[in-house]
N, C-alpha and C positions, 0 to 999 in steps of 0.2 A: 663710493660711500654715501649714497643718497640717504638722506635723513629727513624726517618730518618734524615740523615744529610741534612742541608739546607745551601745555600750560605750565609745566614744571620749569620751563626755561624763562618764564616771564620775570621781568624786573618791575612789574606793576607800574610801568610808565608807558602810556598809550603810544607815543611817537617812537620811542626806542623799541618797544615790542613790535610795532608795525614794521620798522626797519629791519629788525632781526628776522621777522617772517619773510620779508622780501629777499633778504640775503640767503635764507634757506631755499627759497624758490629759485633764485639765480644759481646757487651752488648745485641744486638738483638738475637744473637745466644743463649746466656745464658738464656735470657727470655723465649725462646722457648723450652728449654730442658724439656723433659718428664722424671720425676724421675723413671719411670718404665723401661726406655730403656737405662739408663746410670749407670755404676758402680761407686762406691765410688772412685776407683782409677782413672777412666777417669775424674770424676768431679774434683778431687784434681789436676790432671794434667792440666786441663783447668784453674783452679783457679791460678795455678802457672804461666801458660802462660800469663794470664791477668796481674798478679802481676809483672812479669818481664817486660812486655811491658810498663806498667805504669811507672816503675822506669826509663826505657830508655827515655820515653816521658818527664817525669818531668825534667830530666837532660838537654835535648834539650830546653825545654821551659824556664828553669831558665837561661840558657846561653843567650837565646834571650832577656829575660827581662833585664839582665845586659847590653846587647849591646844597648838597647834603653833607658837605665837609668830609668826604670820603678820605680816610687816612692813607690809602694806597694810590692816590691819584697820580703822583709823579711816576711811580713804577708802571702804572697802567698806561700813562701817556707814552712812555718809552716803548711799551709793547705795540701801541698803535703806530708809532713812528717806524718801528722795525718792519711792520707789515707794509706800510706805505713805501719804505725804502726798497724792500725786496720786490714789490710790484713795479716800482719805477725802474729798477734795474732790468727786469724782464722786458718791460715795454721799450727800453732803449736798445737792447741787444737784438741783433738779427738772429732769429731762430727759425728753424723749420716748423712747419705746421704741427708736426708731432711733438716737438719740444715745447712750443707755445701752448698746445693743448695740455700737456703734462704739467707745465708750470701753473696753468690756470686751475687745474684739478687740485694740485698740491696746495695752492693758496686758498682755495675755497675750503678744503679740508682743514687746513690750519685755522682758518677763520672760524669755522663752525665748532670743531672739536676743541682745539687748544685755547681758543680765545673766548667765545661766547660761553661754552659749557664750563670751562675751568676758571675763567677770570671774571666775566661779566656777572655771573651769578653771585659772586662775593659782594658786589655792589648792593644787591637786594638784601643779602644777609646783613650787611652793615646797616642799611636803611631800617630794616625791621627791628633790630635790637641794638644797634650801635656797638656791636660786638665783633671784633675780629680776633680770632685765636692766633696764638704764636705760630701754629701750623699754617694758617692762612697767610701770615706775613712771610713765611719762608717759602711757600709754594706758588707764589705769583710767577707765572711763566711768560 
């Protein structure tokens, strides 16, 4: 599921947008990994890099949501924690290189599609108009 950053994904926050762009780059790199050319140790290291980068990003994003008094911040924090918990679980389990690679691809897909595109864009919608529809309130994933 390689995907490219588009301006329509922007939250109009320089650091958050830069981090989202980097996460797209990492996810595309992960998607293109050939399991015959990477060792389990290299894959685990890449997974940890992705994990650490996401934790740093979530911290910045949560501070930003607080600064604009985003009404769905608590639900959004739960989503962040769910992603961190699922990644922590994968890092702790002993998995084959194929399972580790598949977990990494699934996490990067969940991050890009389910999180940035479906949830983070609501932050910008809120900032622009301070309007969150009842549909938005029900659809946070």
